[in-house]
NULUMZA-87453 format. One record per residue: residue number from 0; residue in three letters; x negated, y, z of N, C-alpha, C in turn. Coordinates in steps of 0.1 Angstrom, whole numbers, plus 5000, padded with zeros to 4 digits. Layout:
N
NUM;ALA;X;Y;Z;X;Y;Z;X;Y;Z
...
// end
This chain:
166
0;MET;7464;8787;9224;7469;8787;9233;7460;8782;9242
1;ALA;7465;8783;9255;7451;8784;9268;7450;8769;9270
2;ASP;7437;8767;9278;7433;8755;9280;7440;8751;9293
3;LEU;7450;8740;9291;7458;8737;9305;7452;8723;9308
4;THR;7441;8719;9308;7435;8707;9312;7438;8705;9326
5;PHE;7436;8715;9333;7435;8713;9351;7451;8715;9355
6;VAL;7459;8719;9345;7474;8715;9350;7478;8702;9347
7;SER;7474;8697;9337;7480;8683;9330;7471;8675;9342
8;GLN;7458;8677;9345;7450;8669;9358;7457;8669;9369
9;ALA;7463;8680;9374;7468;8679;9388;7481;8672;9387
10;ALA;7488;8674;9374;7502;8665;9374;7499;8649;9373
11;ASP;7488;8646;9365;7485;8632;9366;7480;8628;9380
12;GLN;7475;8634;9386;7470;8632;9401;7483;8632;9410
13;ALA;7494;8638;9409;7504;8638;9417;7512;8627;9413
14;LEU;7514;8625;9401;7522;8614;9396;7514;8599;9397
15;GLN;7502;8599;9400;7494;8587;9403;7497;8584;9416
16;ILE;7495;8593;9428;7495;8591;9438;7512;8588;9442
17;TRP;7520;8594;9439;7535;8591;9440;7538;8573;9433
18;GLY;7531;8572;9424;7532;8559;9417;7541;8558;9407
19;LEU;7540;8570;9400;7551;8576;9389;7544;8578;9374
20;ASP;7529;8573;9377;7522;8579;9364;7524;8574;9346
21;ARG;7538;8567;9347;7542;8564;9334;7556;8574;9332
22;ALA;7559;8577;9342;7576;8584;9345;7577;8599;9334
23;ALA;7565;8605;9332;7564;8617;9324;7550;8622;9321
24;SER;7552;8629;9309;7538;8631;9303;7531;8644;9311
25;SER;7521;8644;9314;7514;8653;9320;7512;8665;9311
26;GLU;7509;8662;9297;7507;8670;9289;7517;8681;9284
27;GLU;7530;8675;9284;7545;8679;9285;7545;8691;9296
28;ILE;7542;8684;9310;7544;8695;9320;7534;8708;9320
29;ALA;7524;8705;9313;7513;8716;9311;7517;8724;9304
30;ARG;7526;8721;9293;7531;8730;9284;7544;8737;9287
31;LEU;7549;8730;9296;7562;8737;9304;7558;8751;9313
32;VAL;7544;8746;9318;7539;8757;9327;7535;8765;9320
33;SER;7526;8768;9310;7523;8775;9299;7532;8785;9294
34;ASP;7545;8778;9291;7555;8785;9284;7564;8794;9294
35;GLY;7560;8792;9307;7565;8803;9317;7578;8794;9322
36;THR;7579;8782;9322;7594;8776;9324;7598;8775;9339
37;THR;7613;8778;9342;7613;8785;9356;7618;8771;9366
38;TYR;7625;8763;9357;7630;8748;9361;7631;8739;9352
39;TRP;7627;8726;9352;7627;8715;9344;7630;8703;9352
40;GLN;7639;8692;9349;7644;8682;9354;7642;8672;9343
41;GLN;7638;8660;9347;7639;8647;9342;7643;8634;9351
42;ASP;7654;8630;9347;7662;8619;9354;7652;8605;9354
43;LEU;7650;8598;9366;7645;8584;9367;7656;8575;9370
44;HIS;7651;8562;9364;7659;8550;9362;7662;8547;9379
45;ASP;7656;8550;9388;7661;8547;9403;7670;8558;9408
46;GLY;7674;8566;9399;7684;8576;9404;7675;8589;9412
47;SER;7663;8591;9411;7656;8601;9417;7654;8610;9404
48;HIS;7647;8621;9403;7642;8628;9393;7629;8634;9395
49;LEU;7620;8637;9385;7610;8648;9383;7615;8660;9382
50;SER;7609;8671;9386;7613;8685;9386;7600;8695;9386
51;LEU;7602;8704;9375;7591;8713;9376;7597;8725;9382
52;ILE;7591;8735;9394;7598;8742;9398;7589;8756;9398
53;ARG;7595;8767;9395;7585;8778;9396;7593;8786;9406
54;LEU;7582;8789;9416;7586;8799;9427;7579;8814;9421
55;PHE;7588;8823;9422;7583;8835;9416;7585;8845;9425
56;SER;7573;8854;9430;7575;8863;9440;7567;8874;9438
57;PRO;7574;8887;9434;7564;8897;9426;7556;8902;9432
58;VAL;7543;8908;9427;7530;8917;9439;7533;8929;9436
59;VAL;7535;8939;9446;7532;8950;9442;7520;8957;9443
60;ARG;7519;8965;9433;7503;8967;9427;7497;8981;9435
61;ARG;7505;8987;9444;7501;8996;9453;7487;8990;9461
62;GLU;7476;8998;9461;7466;8995;9469;7468;8991;9485
63;GLU;7475;8999;9492;7479;8999;9506;7486;8988;9508
64;VAL;7493;8980;9501;7503;8969;9504;7498;8955;9495
65;PHE;7489;8958;9485;7487;8947;9475;7483;8933;9483
66;LEU;7471;8934;9494;7465;8923;9498;7475;8917;9507
67;GLY;7483;8923;9514;7495;8918;9523;7503;8911;9516
68;ASN;7508;8915;9503;7517;8911;9495;7512;8895;9490
69;VAL;7499;8896;9484;7494;8884;9479;7489;8875;9490
70;LEU;7491;8878;9504;7486;8867;9512;7502;8862;9518
71;LEU;7512;8872;9518;7525;8866;9518;7529;8856;9509
72;ASN;7529;8860;9496;7531;8849;9488;7523;8836;9489
73;ASP;7513;8837;9495;7505;8824;9498;7512;8817;9512
74;PHE;7516;8825;9519;7524;8819;9529;7538;8812;9524
75;LEU;7544;8819;9515;7556;8814;9509;7552;8802;9500
76;SER;7544;8802;9493;7539;8789;9486;7537;8775;9494
77;LYS;7532;8779;9504;7527;8768;9510;7539;8765;9522
78;THR;7549;8773;9524;7559;8771;9530;7569;8763;9522
79;LEU;7572;8763;9509;7579;8755;9499;7576;8740;9502
80;ILE;7564;8736;9500;7559;8726;9501;7564;8720;9514
81;ARG;7562;8728;9528;7565;8721;9539;7579;8721;9537
82;ALA;7587;8727;9535;7601;8727;9535;7608;8716;9526
83;ALA;7602;8709;9516;7602;8700;9511;7601;8686;9518
84;GLU;7588;8686;9525;7589;8673;9531;7594;8674;9542
85;ASN;7593;8685;9552;7601;8683;9562;7617;8685;9565
86;GLY;7622;8689;9553;7636;8689;9550;7639;8675;9546
87;GLY;7632;8666;9542;7634;8652;9540;7643;8651;9524
88;THR;7639;8663;9515;7641;8663;9501;7637;8656;9494
89;GLY;7623;8654;9496;7613;8645;9484;7598;8652;9489
90;ARG;7592;8650;9476;7577;8653;9476;7574;8663;9467
91;MET;7564;8670;9468;7560;8683;9463;7546;8685;9460
92;ALA;7542;8688;9449;7527;8691;9449;7525;8705;9442
93;LEU;7515;8713;9444;7514;8725;9436;7506;8722;9426
94;LEU;7509;8726;9414;7499;8724;9402;7492;8734;9398
95;ALA;7498;8748;9397;7492;8759;9391;7495;8772;9396
96;ASN;7490;8781;9398;7495;8796;9403;7488;8807;9400
97;ASP;7493;8817;9399;7486;8829;9399;7493;8838;9410
98;LEU;7489;8852;9411;7491;8861;9421;7509;8860;9426
99;GLU;7517;8858;9417;7530;8861;9412;7538;8845;9411
100;SER;7534;8837;9403;7540;8824;9400;7531;8812;9407
101;TYR;7543;8804;9412;7534;8790;9415;7546;8782;9409
102;TYR;7539;8770;9406;7542;8760;9399;7543;8748;9405
103;TYR;7551;8740;9409;7551;8726;9414;7557;8715;9409
104;ILE;7553;8705;9413;7562;8691;9405;7567;8687;9417
105;TYR;7581;8682;9415;7587;8675;9426;7590;8662;9420
106;HIS;7593;8655;9434;7600;8642;9431;7610;8639;9445
107;GLY;7623;8634;9438;7634;8631;9449;7646;8632;9443
108;ARG;7657;8630;9452;7670;8631;9450;7679;8644;9452
109;SER;7673;8654;9457;7677;8666;9460;7683;8676;9448
110;THR;7690;8686;9450;7693;8694;9440;7684;8707;9444
111;LEU;7682;8716;9434;7676;8730;9435;7681;8736;9447
112;ALA;7694;8733;9448;7701;8745;9458;7698;8738;9473
113;ASP;7697;8722;9473;7692;8720;9485;7677;8725;9491
114;ILE;7669;8724;9481;7654;8727;9483;7652;8740;9488
115;ARG;7664;8750;9481;7662;8763;9482;7671;8766;9495
116;GLU;7678;8757;9503;7684;8759;9515;7671;8756;9526
117;CYS;7663;8745;9523;7655;8740;9532;7642;8749;9532
118;LEU;7640;8757;9521;7631;8768;9520;7633;8779;9530
119;ARG;7648;8784;9529;7654;8794;9537;7652;8791;9551
120;GLN;7657;8777;9556;7654;8773;9571;7639;8772;9576
121;GLU;7631;8769;9567;7617;8769;9569;7608;8783;9572
122;ILE;7612;8791;9563;7608;8802;9563;7614;8807;9574
123;SER;7627;8810;9579;7632;8814;9592;7628;8809;9605
124;ALA;7624;8794;9605;7617;8789;9615;7599;8794;9614
125;SER;7594;8794;9604;7579;8799;9604;7575;8814;9604
126;LEU;7588;8824;9600;7583;8837;9601;7577;8843;9610
127;PRO;7578;8839;9623;7576;8843;9638;7559;8841;9636
128;ASP;7554;8830;9633;7542;8824;9635;7533;8835;9625
129;LEU;7540;8838;9613;7531;8844;9603;7527;8857;9610
130;TYR;7533;8863;9620;7531;8875;9626;7525;8877;9638
131;PHE;7528;8865;9645;7525;8863;9659;7519;8850;9663
132;GLY;7516;8839;9653;7510;8828;9655;7494;8831;9656
133;GLU;7487;8818;9658;7476;8815;9657;7473;8815;9642
134;GLU;7457;8818;9640;7455;8817;9627;7454;8802;9620
135;ASP;7461;8801;9608;7464;8785;9601;7460;8787;9589
136;PRO;7451;8789;9581;7449;8791;9568;7457;8776;9559
137;ALA;7458;8767;9563;7469;8754;9557;7481;8760;9558
138;ARG;7487;8768;9566;7501;8770;9565;7505;8786;9560
139;GLY;7491;8791;9554;7493;8808;9549;7494;8817;9562
140;ILE;7487;8812;9571;7488;8823;9582;7472;8827;9582
141;PHE;7471;8841;9581;7454;8844;9577;7453;8856;9590
142;GLY;7451;8854;9605;7446;8864;9612;7457;8867;9620
143;ASN;7456;8874;9628;7465;8879;9640;7466;8893;9644
144;THR;7475;8898;9648;7473;8911;9651;7466;8917;9659
145;GLY;7459;8909;9669;7449;8912;9678;7439;8918;9673
146;ARG;7435;8915;9657;7421;8918;9650;7424;8929;9640
147;MET;7436;8932;9638;7441;8942;9628;7435;8953;9630
148;LEU;7433;8961;9639;7426;8975;9643;7413;8974;9650
149;THR;7405;8963;9648;7389;8961;9653;7383;8966;9641
150;PHE;7372;8972;9643;7362;8977;9633;7347;8974;9638
151;TYR;7345;8958;9632;7331;8955;9636;7319;8963;9628
152;ASN;7322;8965;9616;7310;8974;9610;7314;8985;9605
153;PRO;7315;8996;9613;7320;9008;9606;7312;9014;9596
154;PRO;7315;9020;9585;7307;9024;9573;7297;9035;9579
155;PHE;7302;9042;9590;7293;9054;9595;7292;9051;9611
156;PRO;7280;9043;9615;7280;9044;9628;7284;9052;9639
157;TRP;7282;9064;9634;7281;9072;9645;7298;9079;9646
158;LEU;7305;9072;9639;7317;9077;9638;7325;9065;9642
159;THR;7332;9066;9655;7337;9052;9660;7351;9059;9667
160;ILE;7360;9052;9671;7373;9057;9675;7369;9063;9688
161;SER;7360;9058;9696;7357;9065;9712;7350;9079;9710
162;SER;7346;9083;9698;7338;9094;9693;7348;9106;9689
163;TRP;7360;9104;9686;7370;9112;9680;7373;9122;9691
164;ARG;7373;9133;9685;7377;9145;9695;7391;9153;9691
165;TYR;7398;9155;9700;7412;9158;9697;7414;9175;9699
// end
């Protein structure tokens, strides 16, 4: 089995920050991540619950869209955390991710359906910023359309857009 110390440490850190360090086993959470669990929930004595949530968004492996797809997934992963916090559904922290799967720990009283609805609303509100807003890596927005067709270091200095002949 892979070393999941970093996942266990991330879970420990989130639980400590939230004052829930004895509420769940970080090793168990790390094992659930390792097993590819999509959803897990543990009810707490105060009526709230801890959940492990997996956000899955497949990456297209074609060269021409791969990077854009990875950046979109980063945007979606950060949007889920904002959705939980801004929607008042609870607290969420990212534990681990690869290019397609993002694992979060959640603490609150909302159902998965509530969180999904908050995510849908946050995506609807944020999507225009993804394409037309200012660069904001914390929100998963990397660049703007004004720079997309700019060539700062062309591979052949003698070949530039202005020297093309039709």
